[in-house]
C-alpha positions in Angstrom: 145.7 -144.7 37.3 144.3 -141.6 38.9 140.8 -140.1 38.6 137.3 -141.5 39.0 137.2 -144.3 36.5 133.8 -146.0 36.2 132.9 -148.9 33.9 130.8 -147.6 31.0 127.2 -148.8 30.9 124.1 -147.6 29.0 122.2 -147.2 32.2 124.8 -145.0 34.0 126.1 -143.1 31.0 123.1 -142.7 28.7 123.6 -138.9 28.9 127.4 -138.8 29.0 129.3 -137.0 26.3 132.9 -136.5 25.5 134.2 -133.1 24.5 136.7 -133.2 21.6 137.2 -129.5 21.4 139.2 -128.9 24.5 142.7 -129.8 23.1 145.6 -131.4 25.0 145.8 -129.2 28.1 145.4 -132.4 30.1 148.8 -133.6 28.9 150.9 -130.4 29.3 152.5 -131.7 32.5 153.2 -135.2 31.2 156.9 -135.3 30.1 157.1 -139.1 30.0 154.3 -141.5 29.0 154.3 -145.3 28.6 154.0 -146.5 25.0 153.4 -149.9 23.3 155.3 -151.7 20.5 152.7 -151.1 17.8 153.4 -147.4 17.9 157.2 -147.4 18.2 157.8 -146.1 14.7 155.2 -143.3 15.0 156.6 -142.2 18.4 160.2 -142.3 17.1 159.3 -139.9 14.3 158.4 -137.4 17.0 160.4 -137.9 20.2 162.9 -140.2 21.9 161.9 -143.7 23.1 163.4 -144.3 26.6 163.1 -146.8 29.4 162.0 -146.3 33.0 162.5 -148.6 35.9 159.6 -148.6 38.4 158.8 -150.4 41.7 162.4 -150.2 42.9 163.7 -151.4 39.6 161.5 -154.5 39.5 159.4 -153.3 36.6 160.6 -151.9 33.3 158.5 -149.6 31.2 159.1 -148.2 27.7 158.1 -144.6 27.2 158.0 -141.6 25.0 160.1 -138.7 26.3 158.3 -135.5 25.5 160.1 -133.0 27.6 163.5 -131.9 29.1 162.0 -130.9 32.4 159.8 -132.7 34.9 156.1 -131.8 34.3 156.8 -130.0 31.0 155.5 -131.5 27.8 157.1 -129.8 24.9 154.7 -131.6 22.5 151.9 -129.4 23.8 151.7 -125.7 23.0 148.7 -123.5 23.3 146.6 -126.6 24.0 147.6 -128.1 20.6 149.7 -131.1 19.9 153.0 -130.3 18.2 153.6 -133.6 16.4 152.3 -136.2 14.0 151.4 -138.9 16.6 149.8 -138.8 20.0 151.0 -141.7 22.2 148.1 -144.1 22.8 148.1 -143.7 26.5 147.4 -140.0 26.1 145.1 -140.5 23.1 142.8 -142.8 25.2 142.0 -140.0 27.7 139.5 -140.0 29.4 139.0 -143.7 28.8 140.7 -146.7 30.3 140.0 -150.4 30.8 139.0 -152.0 34.1 138.1 -155.5 35.2 134.5 -156.4 34.9 132.3 -159.3 36.0 134.4 -161.9 37.8 137.5 -159.9 37.0 138.7 -162.1 34.2 137.5 -159.7 31.5 138.2 -156.1 30.8 135.7 -153.4 30.0 135.8 -149.7 29.0 135.8 -147.2 31.7 135.6 -143.4 31.7 137.1 -140.9 34.1 134.1 -139.0 35.4 136.4 -136.3 36.9 137.9 -135.5 33.5 137.3 -132.0 32.0 136.6 -133.9 28.7 133.4 -135.5 30.2 130.2 -133.5 29.9 126.4 -134.0 30.1 125.6 -131.3 27.6 128.1 -131.2 24.8 130.4 -133.5 22.8 130.2 -137.0 21.4 127.5 -139.2 23.1 128.5 -142.7 24.2 125.0 -144.1 23.6 122.2 -143.4 21.2 118.5 -142.8 22.2 117.9 -146.6 22.0 120.7 -147.2 24.5 123.0 -148.7 21.9 126.7 -147.8 21.7 127.4 -145.0 19.2 130.1 -145.3 16.5 132.2 -143.1 18.7 132.1 -145.5 21.6 132.7 -148.5 19.3 135.8 -146.8 18.0 136.9 -146.1 21.6 136.5 -149.8 22.4 138.5 -150.8 19.4 141.2 -148.3 20.3 141.5 -149.7 23.8 141.6 -153.2 22.5 144.5 -152.3 20.3 146.2 -150.6 23.2 145.7 -153.7 25.5 147.1 -156.1 22.8 150.0 -153.7 22.4 150.7 -153.8 26.1 150.9 -157.6 26.0 153.4 -157.5 23.2 155.3 -154.7 25.0 155.5 -156.8 28.2 157.3 -159.6 26.2 159.6 -156.9 24.8 160.5 -155.5 28.2 160.9 -158.9 29.8 163.4 -159.8 27.1 165.3 -156.6 27.8 165.3 -157.2 31.5 167.1 -160.5 30.9 169.5 -159.2 28.3 171.4 -156.4 30.2 171.2 -154.2 27.1 170.1 -151.1 29.0 172.2 -148.4 30.5 171.2 -145.4 32.5 171.8 -142.1 30.8 171.8 -138.5 31.8 171.2 -135.4 29.7 173.6 -132.7 30.5 172.2 -129.4 29.4 174.0 -126.1 29.1 172.0 -122.9 28.8 172.9 -119.8 26.7 173.5 -118.0 30.0 176.0 -120.7 31.1 173.8 -122.5 33.6 173.9 -126.3 33.7 171.3 -128.9 34.6 170.8 -132.6 34.3 167.9 -135.0 33.6 168.7 -138.4 35.2 167.1 -141.7 36.0 166.3 -142.8 32.5 167.6 -145.7 30.4 168.4 -146.4 26.8 169.8 -149.3 24.7 173.5 -149.1 24.4 174.4 -150.0 20.7 177.7 -151.6 21.6 176.0 -154.2 23.9 173.5 -155.0 21.2 176.3 -155.7 18.7 177.9 -158.1 21.2 174.8 -160.3 21.6 175.3 -164.0 20.6 174.2 -164.8 17.1 171.4 -167.1 18.4 170.0 -164.4 20.5 170.0 -161.9 17.6 168.1 -164.5 15.5 165.6 -165.0 18.3 165.1 -161.2 18.8 164.6 -160.8 15.0 162.0 -163.6 14.9 160.1 -162.1 17.8 160.2 -158.5 16.5 162.3 -157.4 19.5 165.3 -156.5 17.3 163.4 -154.1 15.2 162.0 -152.4 18.4 165.5 -152.1 19.8 166.8 -150.4 16.6 163.9 -148.0 16.5 164.6 -147.0 20.2 168.3 -146.4 19.4 167.6 -144.3 16.4 164.9 -142.3 18.2 167.4 -140.8 20.6 168.4 -138.3 17.8 165.0 -136.7 18.5 166.5 -135.1 21.6 167.6 -132.4 19.2 163.9 -131.8 18.3 163.0 -131.5 22.0 165.8 -128.9 22.3 164.4 -126.9 19.3 160.9 -127.0 20.8 162.3 -125.9 24.2 164.2 -123.0 22.6 161.3 -121.9 20.5 159.5 -121.1 23.8 162.2 -118.5 24.4 162.8 -119.3 28.1 166.1 -120.6 29.5 167.3 -121.4 26.0 169.7 -124.4 25.7 172.9 -124.1 23.7 174.2 -127.6 24.1 173.1 -131.1 25.3 175.3 -134.1 25.9 173.7 -137.5 26.3 176.1 -139.5 28.6 175.8 -143.2 29.2 176.4 -143.7 33.0 179.2 -146.2 33.7 179.7 -146.6 30.0 182.4 -145.7 27.5 180.2 -143.6 25.2 179.0 -140.0 25.2 176.9 -138.7 22.4 176.8 -135.0 21.7 173.4 -134.2 20.4 173.7 -130.4 19.8 
């Protein structure tokens, strides 16, 4: 987490306001963002759900893939969001949660370096009596839902880490001018491996909601086509074909 995140208090932020008229410029260079289970269906309606291994492969994160190039978010155009759902980890900006008190509880923090933070215009965090505004109450509820979603998602990724269902994939893109490039280092669920799971494991995954999440992630990969359309609509380095290839697997999916 980058920025200057400060725990929100009435004393320190009595004059702090959040601008809601600045659009999504802050997300235009975010091509992959972590997501949580309670938004899987909404994310899948807009873009692929993929998996990223962090900390030398020790940590697995599930994420929305919003671009075909590093630092290029195809879901943002002219500062506006080009979809029906904003991933919660982008929608929370400029807020986050930080440890408070003895560190056993979490509180709302605001990034004081964000362009969305102002002292003169926007939604106030506190009213004249020093009480949280409805806006701040809604932010707190949103962050609570995000935190609970992250707990559920951790169980989901822990189960995946133990199951060996993931395979690295690469996107092989061919431009209209014949140039080729790759996007690598991402992971997806290989359907064949899911079909081969023991019956008891399938029942357990169904009971825990993991199976539904896996199927949503698999189906969402068809949204690569949508990313290609968004990319081509920008008119630069247009893509004529994309192949999604499972690394060290027996499956190649032609997406366009």
